[in-house]
Residue frames as qw, qx, qy, qz and C-alpha x, y, z in Angstrom:
[[0.154, -0.791, 0.142, 0.574, -0.20, 44.15, -21.99],
 [0.330, -0.119, 0.699, 0.623, 0.65, 42.75, -25.47],
 [0.509, 0.590, 0.144, -0.610, -1.19, 44.28, -28.42],
 [0.320, -0.079, 0.821, 0.466, -1.55, 41.91, -31.46],
 [0.454, 0.289, -0.172, -0.825, -3.56, 43.05, -34.48],
 [0.782, 0.155, 0.488, -0.354, -6.27, 40.65, -35.56],
 [0.788, 0.586, -0.128, -0.136, -4.82, 40.24, -39.02],
 [0.044, 0.676, -0.732, 0.072, -1.36, 39.19, -37.69],
 [0.940, -0.041, -0.325, -0.093, -0.33, 35.54, -37.56],
 [0.139, -0.662, 0.653, -0.339, 1.62, 34.66, -34.42],
 [0.670, 0.043, -0.739, -0.060, 2.48, 30.98, -33.96],
 [0.713, -0.643, -0.098, -0.263, 1.39, 29.63, -30.54],
 [0.880, -0.186, -0.145, 0.412, 4.92, 28.39, -29.93],
 [0.369, 0.603, -0.118, 0.697, 6.43, 31.87, -30.25],
 [0.508, -0.448, -0.462, 0.572, 7.64, 33.60, -27.09],
 [0.087, 0.734, 0.239, 0.630, 6.21, 37.11, -26.75],
 [0.367, -0.075, -0.488, 0.788, 7.46, 39.50, -24.04],
 [0.067, -0.693, -0.531, 0.483, 5.62, 42.19, -22.15],
 [0.115, 0.798, 0.068, -0.587, 4.33, 45.32, -23.95],
 [0.341, -0.088, 0.705, 0.616, 5.02, 43.88, -27.37],
 [0.514, 0.572, 0.141, -0.624, 3.06, 45.45, -30.33],
 [0.363, 0.018, 0.818, 0.446, 2.51, 43.32, -33.41],
 [0.339, 0.432, -0.028, -0.836, 0.81, 45.32, -36.22],
 [0.798, 0.399, 0.165, -0.421, -1.35, 44.38, -39.17],
 [0.864, 0.464, -0.171, -0.093, -0.37, 41.46, -41.43],
 [0.046, -0.689, 0.714, -0.114, 2.75, 40.52, -39.47],
 [0.947, -0.019, -0.305, -0.099, 3.89, 36.84, -39.34],
 [0.260, -0.665, 0.639, -0.287, 5.82, 35.53, -36.31],
 [0.687, 0.193, -0.690, -0.119, 7.18, 31.96, -36.54],
 [0.851, -0.379, -0.355, -0.077, 7.14, 29.12, -34.02],
 [0.786, -0.209, -0.246, 0.528, 10.64, 29.49, -32.59],
 [0.215, 0.631, -0.028, 0.745, 10.78, 33.33, -32.50],
 [0.461, -0.547, -0.499, 0.490, 11.43, 35.18, -29.27],
 [0.099, 0.724, 0.139, 0.668, 10.37, 38.83, -28.99],
 [0.397, -0.132, -0.531, 0.737, 11.74, 40.68, -25.97],
 [0.082, -0.707, -0.533, 0.457, 9.93, 43.22, -23.88],
 [0.068, 0.769, 0.066, -0.633, 8.70, 46.34, -25.75],
 [0.315, -0.066, 0.698, 0.640, 9.39, 45.04, -29.25],
 [0.463, 0.599, 0.258, -0.601, 7.28, 46.75, -31.92],
 [0.344, 0.118, 0.758, 0.541, 6.44, 45.33, -35.36],
 [0.223, 0.306, 0.011, -0.925, 4.81, 48.17, -37.20],
 [0.788, 0.367, 0.223, -0.441, 3.11, 46.18, -39.95],
 [0.842, 0.514, -0.133, -0.093, 3.82, 43.43, -42.54],
 [0.083, -0.687, 0.714, -0.108, 6.92, 42.20, -40.74],
 [0.952, 0.057, -0.249, -0.167, 7.93, 38.53, -41.32],
 [0.181, -0.650, 0.697, -0.243, 10.09, 36.78, -38.65],
 [0.943, 0.071, -0.262, -0.194, 11.02, 33.17, -38.97],
 [0.682, 0.300, -0.569, 0.348, 13.44, 30.49, -37.73],
 [0.659, -0.510, -0.371, 0.411, 15.19, 30.51, -34.34],
 [0.262, 0.558, 0.010, 0.787, 15.28, 34.23, -34.06],
 [0.456, -0.603, -0.468, 0.457, 15.76, 36.13, -30.75],
 [0.166, 0.677, 0.147, 0.702, 15.02, 39.82, -30.67],
 [0.362, -0.170, -0.540, 0.740, 16.06, 41.96, -27.67],
 [0.054, -0.708, -0.550, 0.439, 14.07, 44.60, -25.84],
 [0.102, 0.800, 0.113, -0.581, 12.62, 47.75, -27.51],
 [0.290, -0.101, 0.658, 0.688, 13.61, 46.80, -31.05],
 [0.480, 0.579, 0.217, -0.623, 11.41, 48.35, -33.84],
 [0.370, 0.060, 0.792, 0.482, 10.65, 46.70, -37.26],
 [0.364, 0.454, -0.027, -0.813, 9.02, 48.62, -40.07],
 [0.829, 0.394, 0.158, -0.365, 6.98, 47.25, -43.05],
 [0.851, 0.482, -0.209, -0.031, 8.41, 44.39, -45.13],
 [0.151, -0.639, 0.736, -0.163, 11.36, 43.59, -42.74],
 [0.953, 0.048, -0.267, -0.135, 12.30, 39.90, -43.13],
 [0.165, -0.664, 0.673, -0.283, 14.34, 38.27, -40.44],
 [0.523, -0.322, 0.753, -0.238, 15.52, 34.68, -39.83],
 [0.896, 0.357, 0.062, -0.258, 14.62, 32.91, -43.04],
 [0.915, -0.081, 0.240, 0.313, 17.11, 30.31, -44.39],
 [0.224, -0.707, 0.359, 0.566, 20.49, 31.67, -45.48],
 [0.699, 0.685, -0.086, -0.188, 21.39, 32.08, -49.13],
 [0.105, -0.614, 0.779, 0.069, 24.25, 29.59, -48.94],
 [0.790, 0.210, -0.469, -0.333, 24.15, 26.36, -51.03],
 [0.366, 0.273, -0.831, 0.318, 26.20, 24.66, -48.41],
 [0.390, -0.136, 0.548, -0.727, 23.54, 25.04, -45.73],
 [0.264, -0.056, -0.937, -0.222, 21.56, 21.73, -45.39],
 [0.516, -0.504, -0.412, -0.557, 18.67, 22.90, -43.28],
 [0.565, -0.216, -0.653, 0.455, 20.08, 22.39, -39.76],
 [0.315, -0.864, -0.375, 0.123, 19.21, 24.49, -36.75],
 [0.437, 0.212, -0.051, 0.872, 20.71, 27.97, -37.06],
 [0.243, -0.742, -0.512, 0.359, 19.99, 31.17, -35.26],
 [0.192, 0.625, 0.075, 0.753, 19.63, 34.96, -35.62],
 [0.481, -0.580, -0.468, 0.462, 20.34, 36.79, -32.34],
 [0.135, 0.678, 0.146, 0.708, 19.50, 40.55, -32.17],
 [0.305, -0.156, -0.543, 0.766, 20.34, 42.79, -29.16],
 [0.041, -0.708, -0.572, 0.413, 18.37, 45.70, -27.72],
 [0.070, 0.820, 0.129, -0.554, 17.03, 48.96, -29.11],
 [0.301, -0.116, 0.652, 0.686, 17.77, 48.19, -32.76],
 [0.491, 0.588, 0.174, -0.619, 15.77, 49.80, -35.62],
 [0.382, 0.049, 0.797, 0.466, 15.05, 47.99, -38.87],
 [0.341, 0.469, 0.000, -0.815, 13.54, 50.19, -41.49],
 [0.806, 0.396, 0.135, -0.419, 11.49, 49.13, -44.52],
 [0.843, 0.484, -0.224, -0.070, 12.70, 46.10, -46.63],
 [0.088, -0.660, 0.732, -0.145, 15.64, 45.13, -44.41],
 [0.951, 0.050, -0.254, -0.172, 16.61, 41.55, -44.70],
 [0.141, -0.651, 0.712, -0.222, 18.85, 39.62, -42.27],
 [0.854, 0.075, -0.486, -0.171, 19.69, 35.86, -42.48],
 [0.767, -0.588, 0.246, -0.079, 20.81, 33.47, -39.73],
 [0.215, -0.600, 0.736, 0.227, 23.99, 31.37, -39.71],
 [0.764, 0.296, -0.478, -0.317, 24.60, 28.15, -41.52],
 [0.907, -0.334, 0.246, -0.075, 25.17, 24.57, -40.50],
 [0.854, 0.367, -0.052, 0.364, 28.22, 24.51, -42.70],
 [0.362, 0.487, -0.272, 0.747, 30.00, 27.36, -40.81],
 [0.026, -0.037, 0.550, -0.834, 28.99, 29.57, -37.90],
 [0.063, -0.483, -0.870, -0.075, 25.52, 28.70, -36.75],
 [0.096, -0.780, -0.466, 0.407, 24.64, 32.19, -35.58],
 [0.231, 0.571, 0.138, 0.776, 24.27, 35.67, -37.03],
 [0.423, -0.587, -0.483, 0.494, 24.60, 38.11, -34.18],
 [0.140, 0.668, 0.111, 0.722, 23.76, 41.84, -34.02],
 [0.339, -0.116, -0.570, 0.740, 24.53, 43.93, -30.93],
 [0.049, -0.737, -0.557, 0.381, 22.57, 46.85, -29.38],
 [0.014, 0.800, 0.087, -0.593, 21.52, 50.31, -30.72],
 [0.328, -0.084, 0.643, 0.687, 22.02, 49.61, -34.41],
 [0.453, 0.607, 0.190, -0.625, 20.12, 51.32, -37.20],
 [0.407, 0.076, 0.789, 0.454, 19.41, 49.47, -40.43],
 [0.297, 0.452, -0.038, -0.840, 18.11, 51.82, -43.09],
 [0.771, 0.411, 0.171, -0.455, 15.76, 51.04, -46.00],
 [0.836, 0.500, -0.178, -0.140, 16.69, 48.06, -48.13],
 [0.014, -0.684, 0.720, -0.117, 19.85, 47.01, -46.32],
 [0.958, 0.014, -0.245, -0.146, 20.89, 43.35, -46.13],
 [0.255, -0.621, 0.721, -0.170, 23.05, 41.36, -43.70],
 [0.757, 0.215, -0.569, -0.238, 23.89, 37.87, -44.94],
 [0.919, -0.306, -0.246, -0.019, 24.52, 34.60, -43.06],
 [0.823, -0.204, -0.225, 0.480, 26.99, 34.30, -40.24],
 [0.214, 0.696, -0.077, 0.681, 27.41, 38.01, -39.86],
 [0.529, -0.508, -0.453, 0.507, 28.66, 39.66, -36.62],
 [0.081, 0.708, 0.142, 0.687, 27.70, 43.25, -35.99],
 [0.336, -0.106, -0.566, 0.746, 28.73, 45.19, -32.91],
 [0.083, -0.724, -0.554, 0.404, 26.92, 48.00, -31.08],
 [0.072, 0.817, 0.054, -0.569, 25.86, 51.44, -32.52],
 [0.330, -0.066, 0.676, 0.655, 26.38, 50.40, -36.17],
 [0.451, 0.600, 0.159, -0.641, 24.60, 52.19, -39.01],
 [0.442, 0.181, 0.761, 0.439, 23.65, 50.50, -42.27],
 [0.245, 0.409, -0.041, -0.878, 22.63, 53.30, -44.63],
 [0.746, 0.416, 0.190, -0.484, 20.08, 52.82, -47.38],
 [0.840, 0.486, -0.180, -0.164, 20.74, 49.86, -49.71],
 [0.082, -0.673, 0.732, -0.062, 23.84, 48.56, -48.02],
 [0.952, 0.111, -0.217, -0.186, 24.58, 44.94, -48.98],
 [0.244, -0.650, 0.702, -0.157, 26.81, 42.87, -46.65],
 [0.699, 0.232, -0.647, -0.195, 27.99, 39.36, -47.67],
 [0.899, -0.352, -0.248, -0.079, 28.34, 36.23, -45.61],
 [0.829, -0.220, -0.213, 0.467, 30.72, 35.79, -42.69],
 [0.255, 0.640, -0.094, 0.719, 31.45, 39.53, -42.39],
 [0.531, -0.537, -0.471, 0.456, 32.48, 40.97, -38.96],
 [0.105, 0.711, 0.106, 0.688, 31.75, 44.55, -38.18],
 [0.388, -0.077, -0.576, 0.716, 32.93, 46.30, -35.03],
 [0.135, -0.725, -0.544, 0.399, 31.33, 49.00, -32.84],
 [0.006, 0.796, 0.039, -0.604, 30.39, 52.54, -33.92],
 [0.332, -0.053, 0.665, 0.667, 30.83, 51.77, -37.62],
 [0.485, 0.630, 0.193, -0.575, 28.86, 53.74, -40.31],
 [0.439, 0.077, 0.748, 0.491, 28.43, 52.19, -43.73],
 [0.206, 0.398, -0.106, -0.888, 27.34, 54.66, -46.46],
 [0.710, 0.405, 0.296, -0.495, 24.41, 54.23, -48.75],
 [0.848, 0.489, -0.107, -0.174, 24.54, 51.55, -51.63],
 [0.005, -0.656, 0.755, -0.011, 27.88, 50.19, -50.42],
 [0.951, 0.053, -0.270, -0.140, 28.74, 46.56, -50.81],
 [0.331, -0.660, 0.655, -0.157, 30.92, 44.54, -48.40],
 [0.648, 0.302, -0.676, -0.178, 32.49, 41.33, -49.71],
 [0.906, -0.349, -0.201, -0.131, 32.16, 38.08, -47.76],
 [0.855, -0.176, -0.259, 0.414, 34.56, 37.36, -45.03],
 [0.236, 0.611, -0.132, 0.744, 35.59, 41.06, -44.66],
 [0.491, -0.541, -0.490, 0.475, 36.32, 42.55, -41.28],
 [0.074, 0.750, 0.106, 0.649, 35.52, 46.18, -40.44],
 [0.460, -0.079, -0.588, 0.661, 37.16, 47.56, -37.29],
 [0.199, -0.729, -0.536, 0.376, 35.63, 49.73, -34.58],
 [0.038, -0.787, -0.087, 0.610, 34.83, 53.42, -35.46],
 [0.338, -0.045, 0.612, 0.714, 35.49, 52.89, -39.16],
 [0.412, 0.605, 0.171, -0.660, 33.64, 54.77, -41.86],
 [0.456, 0.166, 0.750, 0.449, 32.69, 53.36, -45.31],
 [0.170, 0.339, -0.103, -0.919, 31.80, 56.03, -47.84],
 [0.692, 0.419, 0.341, -0.479, 28.67, 55.78, -49.99],
 [0.830, 0.524, -0.073, -0.176, 28.71, 53.38, -53.01],
 [0.072, -0.649, 0.757, 0.021, 32.04, 51.88, -51.89],
 [0.934, 0.106, -0.309, -0.148, 32.86, 48.30, -52.83],
 [0.328, -0.710, 0.583, -0.222, 34.76, 46.88, -49.91],
 [0.916, 0.197, -0.344, -0.063, 36.75, 43.71, -50.66],
 [0.573, 0.240, -0.561, 0.547, 39.56, 44.04, -48.12],
 [0.512, -0.571, -0.551, 0.329, 39.62, 44.49, -44.32],
 [0.037, 0.809, 0.036, 0.585, 39.14, 47.99, -42.95],
 [0.445, 0.065, -0.595, 0.666, 41.32, 49.00, -39.99],
 [0.280, -0.733, -0.549, 0.288, 39.75, 50.42, -36.82],
 [0.133, -0.744, -0.102, 0.646, 39.25, 54.15, -37.14],
 [0.321, -0.068, 0.601, 0.729, 39.82, 54.00, -40.85],
 [0.467, 0.624, 0.223, -0.585, 37.85, 55.79, -43.56],
 [0.378, -0.033, 0.774, 0.506, 37.52, 54.06, -46.94],
 [0.480, 0.618, 0.135, -0.608, 35.94, 55.22, -50.20],
 [0.277, 0.523, -0.615, -0.521, 35.73, 54.24, -53.82],
 [0.916, 0.185, 0.294, -0.203, 35.05, 51.16, -56.08],
 [0.749, -0.316, -0.551, 0.186, 37.11, 49.18, -55.27],
 [0.415, -0.904, -0.053, -0.090, 37.46, 50.81, -51.86],
 [0.626, 0.299, -0.364, 0.621, 40.80, 52.24, -50.77],
 [0.479, -0.599, -0.401, 0.501, 41.86, 53.72, -47.45],
 [0.228, 0.747, 0.154, 0.605, 41.50, 57.49, -47.49],
 [0.010, 0.513, -0.415, 0.751, 42.67, 58.32, -44.01],
 [0.118, -0.182, -0.834, 0.507, 41.23, 58.11, -40.49],
 [0.209, -0.665, -0.638, -0.327, 37.60, 58.68, -39.54],
 [0.272, 0.061, -0.356, 0.892, 38.51, 61.88, -37.80],
 [0.371, -0.329, -0.170, -0.851, 35.06, 63.40, -37.97],
 [0.771, -0.363, -0.468, -0.235, 33.53, 60.40, -36.25],
 [0.625, -0.117, -0.527, 0.564, 36.22, 60.39, -33.57],
 [0.015, 0.186, -0.168, 0.968, 35.55, 64.05, -32.79],
 [0.581, -0.338, -0.255, -0.695, 31.79, 63.48, -32.58],
 [0.828, -0.295, -0.477, -0.021, 32.39, 60.57, -30.22],
 [0.481, -0.862, 0.108, -0.116, 34.47, 62.66, -27.77],
 [0.878, 0.036, -0.096, 0.468, 37.99, 61.34, -28.53],
 [0.356, -0.807, 0.046, 0.469, 40.67, 63.61, -27.02],
 [0.431, 0.870, -0.199, -0.132, 42.63, 65.84, -29.40],
 [0.160, -0.681, 0.710, 0.078, 45.93, 64.29, -28.38],
 [0.674, 0.019, 0.738, -0.039, 44.66, 60.79, -29.04],
 [0.664, 0.704, 0.238, -0.086, 43.57, 61.89, -32.56],
 [0.176, 0.876, -0.439, -0.093, 46.97, 63.53, -33.15],
 [0.422, -0.433, 0.795, 0.034, 48.73, 60.35, -32.07],
 [0.732, 0.317, 0.601, -0.056, 46.52, 58.24, -34.33],
 [0.538, 0.837, -0.028, -0.101, 47.36, 60.47, -37.31],
 [0.027, -0.783, 0.617, 0.075, 51.04, 60.28, -36.64],
 [0.576, -0.160, 0.802, -0.007, 50.85, 56.48, -36.39],
 [0.722, 0.559, 0.385, -0.131, 48.84, 56.33, -39.54],
 [0.393, 0.866, -0.279, -0.131, 51.33, 58.41, -41.51],
 [0.253, -0.565, 0.784, 0.037, 54.24, 56.14, -40.24],
 [0.669, 0.063, 0.732, -0.117, 52.30, 52.97, -41.03],
 [0.687, 0.586, 0.427, 0.049, 51.39, 53.92, -44.54],
 [0.007, -0.827, 0.350, 0.440, 54.62, 55.85, -45.51],
 [0.760, 0.593, -0.238, -0.118, 56.70, 54.95, -48.55],
 [0.152, 0.664, -0.713, 0.167, 59.87, 53.89, -46.76],
 [0.225, -0.250, 0.906, -0.256, 60.63, 50.35, -45.92],
 [0.319, -0.204, -0.860, -0.341, 58.30, 47.40, -46.05],
 [0.552, -0.510, -0.208, -0.626, 54.83, 47.33, -44.46],
 [0.833, -0.333, -0.411, 0.160, 55.96, 44.68, -41.99],
 [0.509, 0.074, -0.298, 0.805, 58.89, 46.95, -40.87],
 [0.144, -0.386, -0.009, -0.911, 56.59, 49.93, -40.46],
 [0.729, -0.473, -0.363, -0.336, 54.06, 47.87, -38.52],
 [0.758, -0.245, -0.410, 0.443, 56.85, 46.83, -36.10],
 [0.263, 0.204, -0.174, 0.927, 57.96, 50.48, -35.74],
 [0.420, -0.481, -0.183, -0.748, 54.40, 51.62, -34.94],
 [0.810, -0.396, -0.430, -0.034, 54.01, 48.79, -32.43],
 [0.653, -0.080, -0.343, 0.671, 57.24, 49.81, -30.71],
 [0.131, 0.264, -0.054, 0.954, 56.61, 53.58, -30.68],
 [0.477, -0.313, -0.086, -0.817, 52.99, 53.49, -29.65],
 [0.425, -0.083, -0.894, 0.113, 52.94, 50.48, -27.32],
 [0.055, -0.315, -0.669, 0.671, 51.08, 52.51, -24.60],
 [0.360, 0.174, -0.089, -0.912, 48.45, 54.10, -27.00],
 [0.544, 0.183, 0.754, -0.319, 45.28, 52.09, -26.79],
 [0.650, 0.631, 0.166, -0.390, 43.76, 53.08, -30.16],
 [0.334, 0.689, -0.594, -0.247, 46.94, 52.67, -32.14],
 [0.186, -0.286, 0.936, -0.086, 47.51, 49.27, -30.66],
 [0.667, 0.343, 0.538, -0.385, 43.98, 48.26, -31.65],
 [0.620, 0.685, -0.220, -0.312, 44.89, 48.98, -35.28],
 [0.090, 0.569, -0.817, -0.027, 48.17, 46.98, -34.83],
 [0.438, -0.049, 0.854, -0.277, 46.35, 44.01, -33.37],
 [0.696, 0.514, 0.261, -0.428, 43.69, 44.15, -36.05],
 [0.496, 0.688, -0.479, -0.228, 46.39, 43.92, -38.77],
 [0.035, -0.436, 0.894, -0.100, 48.33, 41.21, -37.01],
 [0.559, 0.122, 0.738, -0.357, 45.12, 39.12, -36.77],
 [0.644, 0.599, 0.054, -0.473, 44.54, 39.32, -40.51],
 [0.382, -0.377, 0.765, 0.355, 46.86, 36.56, -41.81],
 [0.422, 0.297, 0.826, 0.224, 44.23, 35.26, -44.20],
 [0.235, 0.862, 0.450, -0.001, 42.77, 38.61, -45.25],
 [0.447, 0.258, 0.047, 0.855, 44.34, 41.58, -47.03],
 [0.178, -0.605, -0.384, 0.674, 44.09, 45.00, -45.54],
 [0.326, 0.867, 0.325, 0.191, 42.47, 47.89, -47.31],
 [0.576, -0.284, 0.065, 0.764, 45.34, 50.22, -48.24],
 [0.170, 0.783, -0.016, -0.599, 45.79, 53.78, -49.59],
 [0.755, 0.654, 0.034, -0.021, 46.11, 54.07, -53.36],
 [0.677, 0.425, -0.270, 0.537, 49.76, 55.31, -53.09],
 [0.268, 0.216, -0.475, 0.810, 51.46, 56.07, -49.85],
 [0.052, 0.391, 0.622, -0.677, 49.20, 58.17, -47.73]]
């Protein structure tokens, strides 16, 4: 049931699932695992200990699993683990983890990587994430679920981006982005909540109103940020989405949070 073009090179040690299509001039390495229904359109190069879930599609010149661009990496066993139904358009490049840090780079399900985007070593990407054209993501970055990153944006190493966040095109993100946040600019600053995205994903109106109220309080001008965070935590303790933001900030002891330019 598997269809491999005569010009493709598939190592005998590779594990190939049912109904896999491997197009012209593709290269599949010894330790690669291709799940059921994976399709390599043409000229795709997959190396290393790379595992690709069911029904993923790779377009020409996609490069996956080659050694990370980290001088600390000494050549030990590292992995790239990719979930189901992901699409990788032309010239996408994704690296595995490193033997000097996290050994795995992990991508969830239903993500879309547009032309020329890059995910560096030790990355963690959730489900239903969109990398627009030319997005460049540094090492050790963690990206939540339902995140959209606009074209030609750059994300600094070790940055965290929370669930349902939106990064505007050509932004330079050097600080952590709260869940549901919307950031723009170079360097990026918080420009409010990703209200459009929340509406598209079916969030209730009252939940969005509460998020907006909590956001205004959190980034107001009165008091210290720590005091405002405590106020939001106390007032919205039963609001799931607001408390996600609170927890995200509380977990960021070593990383600064992306803030508005002035006040709100």
